[in-house]
N, C-alpha and C positions, 0 to 999 in steps of 0.2 A: 792634745787629742789621745783618747784611749786606744788600746790595741784593737778593740772591736771596730772602732771607726776607721782605722788604717785597713783593717781586713775588709770592711765594707767597700772602701775606696779601691783596694786592690781587685776585688771581684768585679765591681762595675767597670773599672778601667780595662781589665782583661777582656771582658765582654765586648765593650766598645771597640777595643783594638781588633779583636777577631772579626767582629761584624763589619767593621769598616774595611777589611781586606776582601770580604767575600759578599759585600752588600749587593753588588750588581747581580750575582748569581741568586742570592736568597730573594731578591725583588722579583725575579722571574718565576719563583716557585709559589706553592699554595700556602706556605707557612711562613711568609716574610712578614715584616712590619709587626703591627700590635699582637698578632698571635705569637710570634716568636719571643717578643719582648715580655709579654705577660707570662708565657709559659717559662721563660727563663727565671723570672722573679718567684714563680711558684715552685719551680724545681730547687733552686738554691736558696730560697727563703726559709723562714722558721719552721714551716710545716713540711718542708722538703729535706735537702741535705743539711740545712742549717748553716751554710757558708756565708750567706747574707743576713745580717741581723740589723735591719734598719731601726734606728731610734726615732724615726719620723713619726710624728703624730698628725691628727687630722689637719691642723693648721699648716704644718710644713707641706703636706701633699696638696693642700688647697692652693698654696702660693705656687708651687711648682706647676701645677695643672693650669692655673691662670696664666702664667707666664708663657708656657708652651702654646696654649690656646691663642693668646695675644699675637705672638710671633707668626704662627701658622695662618691666622686670619689676615694679618698684614701682607704677608708674601703671597698668599694665594689670591687675595683681591687685586694686588699689583700685577699678578700674572694673567689677569683676566684679558681675553682678546676682546677689546671694546667694539671693534668693527662687527664681529660676530654677535656680540651682546646686543648692540643697537638694532640689528636685524631681527632679533629674537627676544626683545625685551619683555613681550607679553608672557613668555613662559616662566621666568622667575618671579614676575609680578603676580601671576595666577598662584604659583606655589606659596608665596608668602602671604598674600592677602586672602586666599580662599583655602588652599591646602593646609596651611599651618593652623589657622582657627578651627578648621574641621577636625584636624588631628587631635588638637586639644580637647574639643567637645567629645569625640568619639571615645578618647582615652578616659574622659571623666565619666561618661555613660558606662564604659566597661568596668570602671573602677566600682561605680555603684552597684553593679550586678555581682561583681567578684568579692569585693571587700565591703559588705553592707554594714559592718561594724564601725567603720571609720567615719568621722565627720566629714561633711561635704567639702570644706575648705581644705582638708589634707588630701582628699581625693583630687581636688583640682590641682593641688601642688604636685602630686604624682604625675598627673597628666602633662603638666607644663614641664617637669624636669625631663621626661622622655620625649618631648616634642621635637626639640632641635636635633639637627643632624651634624655629624662630625666632619669638618673639613679635612682633617688628617686621615682618618680611617678611610674617607672616600677618595684619597689621592690616586689610588691605583686606577680609579676610573676617570677622575676629572683631569688627570695629566696624560691619559692614554690616547694617542692620535688616532686609534681605530675607531673611537667612540665619536660620533657626530659632533661637531663644534658646538651646535645649538644646545644639546643635551649636556655636554661638558660643562659649558659656561653657566648654564641654568642651575646646574647642581651645585656648582662652585659658588655662585652668588647666593642661592638659597642657604647652603650651609654656612656662609660667612654672615649673613644678616639674621637668620632665624635665631641663633642663640642670643645675639644682642637685643633683638626684640623680646625674647623670653625673659631677659634679665629684670626689666621693670615689672613684668607680670608676676614673676616669682616674688619679688620684693613686695608688691601689693598684697599678694595672697598671705605672705608671711606676716606683714603688718595686721591685716585683718584677722588672721588666725590667732596670733598671740594676744591681740586686743580683745578678741571675742573670749578667749579663755580668761582674761582678766576682768571681763565685765563690760568691755566697750567695743566700739567698731567705727573707727575714724575713716569713713569712705573718702572724705575730702582729702585727707592726708595721703591716702593711698594713690588717688588720682594725680595729686600733685607730684608724688614720687615718680610716676610713669612718665609724665611730661618732662620733668628734669632729667631723668635717666637718658631719654632719646635726644632732647634738645641739646643738653650739654655735650653728650657724646658726639653729636654731629659738628657742633661748634669747635670742640677741642681738636678733632680729627682734621677738619678743613684748616683751622688756624695753625696747627703745628706743621703741617705740609706746606701751607701758603708761606710761612716764614723760613722754612728750612731749605726747600729747592732753590729759591732765588739766592739764598746765602751760599749754598754749594756751588752753584754756578758762577757766582761772583769770585769765590776763592779758587775755582778751577781755571778761571781766566787769568788770574794773577799768580798761578802756580803756587798758592799758599798751602796746598793740600799735601798730604803724605799718603803713598799708595798703601801703606800698612794700615794707618789709622783710618783711611777712607772705608775699609772693610766693615768699620764699626758703625758707620753713619746710619745705615738703614735699621740695624738692630736696635741702636740707641734711639732712633725716631719712633720705632714701633713701641718700645717700652715707655718712652715719653708720653706718647699719645695715651697709652693705657693707663699709666700711673696718675697723669694729669687729670683725666676724665674721672677716675675713680676717686681721687682725692677731692674733686670738685663736686661730687654727688651725681656724676653722670655715668653712663655704661662705657667702661673701657673697651669693651668688645665692639661695640658699635663705632667707637672712635678709631680703633685699629683697622675695622674693615673699610670704613669711609675714607681714612687716610691712605689706605693701600690702593683703593681704586684711584683716587686723585693722584697719587704719586705715580701709579702705572701710566697715567695719561701724560704727566709732565716730564717723565724720564724715559720716554719711549726708546731713545738711543741707547744701545748697550744695556737694555733693561734687565735681561736675565743675568749678565755678568754682575751688575750691581747688587742685585737680590741674592745672588748665591751664598754669601757669607750668612745672611739672615736666615736663609732657608736651612743652612747647615746647623745654625745654633737652635733654630726651632726644631729641627729633627732630632737633635741630641736631647733637648728637653722633653720632647715627647716620648723618646726612647726611655729616659729616666722615670718619667711618669707612668708608663705602662710596666716597667719592671718593678716599681714600688707598688703599683696597684696589684700586680701579681703576687708580690711578696707580703704585703700588709693586708690587703683586703681579699683577695680570691681565696688565699689559703685558709681564710677564717669564715668563708661565706657558706660552707657546707651546712652549718647549723641554721642558716637563714632560709634554706630551700623548703617550700612546702607546695602542694599541688596548686593552691590559689596563686602563689608567687610565679610558679613556672607557666601557669595558663595565662596570666597577664603579661608576662615576658614575651611569650610566643605571639599573643595577639598584638602586643606593641610593635613587634618587628614585622608583622604581616598585614592583618586587616586594618588595624588602627592607623597605620601609615599608608598602606597602599590604595584603601578605598578612597580617602579624602584627595589623594594625588590624582587618581583616576577622573574623579569628579571634577577637580580644579582644571584638568587639562582637556576636559571634554570641549569640543568645538575647535581644538587646536589642530595643526597639521600633522601631529603625531599619530602613528598607527596604535591600535590597542596593545601590541607587544612592546612598543616603545614606552607607552604610559606605564605598563607594568614594570618595565626596566627601571624607570625613574622612581617609581613607588618602591621597589625593592631596595635600591640604593639610597637608604636613609639610615645609615650606621649611626649608632650611639656611642659617644666616647667622652672626650675631654669635657665638653660643655655639661654633660650630664653628671660627671663626676664632681665638677665644681658646684652645680646647684645641689647635688645630694649633700655634700659637705656643708653648704649653707644651711639647709634644712636641719642637718644634725647639729650644727652649732647653735641654731636657734632654739632647739629642744621642744618642738611641737608635739602635741599629744600623740599622733600616730607615726612618730619617726621610725620605729622599728620595722614596720611593714613597708613604709616608704623606701627606706634604705635597702632592705632586702631585695624588693622588687626592682629598684634601680640597678643595684649591683648585678643581679642575675641577668637582666636585659642587656647590660653592657657586656657581660661575659658571652652570652649567646651571640650577641652582635659581632664582637671581635672575631669569634669562630666562624659564624655563618657568612658575614660579609667579607672577612679575609679569604676564605676558601673560595668564594664564588666570584670575587672581584674580576680577576683576569679571565677566567674562561667565559663568564657572561659577557664581559667587554669585547672579547675576541668574537663571540657569536653575534653580538650586535654589529660589530664592524663588517663582518661577512655579509650581514643582511643588508647593510647600507652601502656595500661596495667600497669600504674604505681600505687603504693598503694595510696589510697585516705586519705592523712593525711594533717593536717594543719600546716604550718610553724610557729614557735614560734615568728618570728619577720617579718612576711610578711606584713609589714605596707607600703603603697605606698606613704607615705608622709614624 
């Protein structure tokens, strides 16, 4: 290792050490989680003090963000309160089957109006990149007990499944865009890819958990396990689901979320204690992703900002998300303010980073505008949702009469 790599390691290790000591206090502040991590990367990165000089390229950040997202999806899904979810199943179904397509459509229409020089397929890609919400950035809300359980679980399930659903859509649009630029348009191939992504993801998630949980129970009964190594069971299972689905042509994100839901049902006893090591690893990978995002991406994004990019980013976080959610929840038992709350908490994060890098790697015609808009939407989301998560959740809790308590792990990053 070169001296600069040791320096990077020392800076990151020092930051993680300090944050681990004061994490509880920071999680109760307005600048915890992704805001703090991204800000640290920006401050100590190449455009700041220069203490952190990451040699990471797009592929490295892509892999790190994918692994972080996979673990977060698995643990968040396993933590879902299935009893509450069953009683309020219509809410996440509405958000996914009505709200998500409407968000993509409205984002596409806004793109046509703002970026009229871009091809339609590139505009569709931009709309899909910014459609999924981030389970990690929304954690301050979905783990906060003052927020009604129906809303918490609905937002958690939505953020867990919408990025997995968007993966095959992204791939379809990429195939169509690249083939159209090359003079072809294999729609059949694109639709086949969509079906494979979802079907293989479901099969892998169910299969991995279906084989692992009985094996763990069998080993526990015969005292074959070791308490130290048992901590790695859930993280290894989550990564196995993700990698197997991806290698098989499916969606690793769908596999992880489905596997997490099934695992949460099968390991109800001591579930949170079993999940804690995986949550810790997922939080650490998320921290590193946001630090590197701040150091590598945010520091260089000033030149990407333009009035059109800023306008689309603001619309993406407000009207493009909130109007479809409000319409999707029309007829539900939620009040108008509850619907607006659900609509506002659609933070963009790890999934949008992964999708942006996919488009960048593919080299589509309008990648410059797509990357700039996605990056600035994520930056604004980190700040806006990070600052408003706790006070808005507390306000909603007071309206619903929930006890005003602070979650032990309500970190949004």
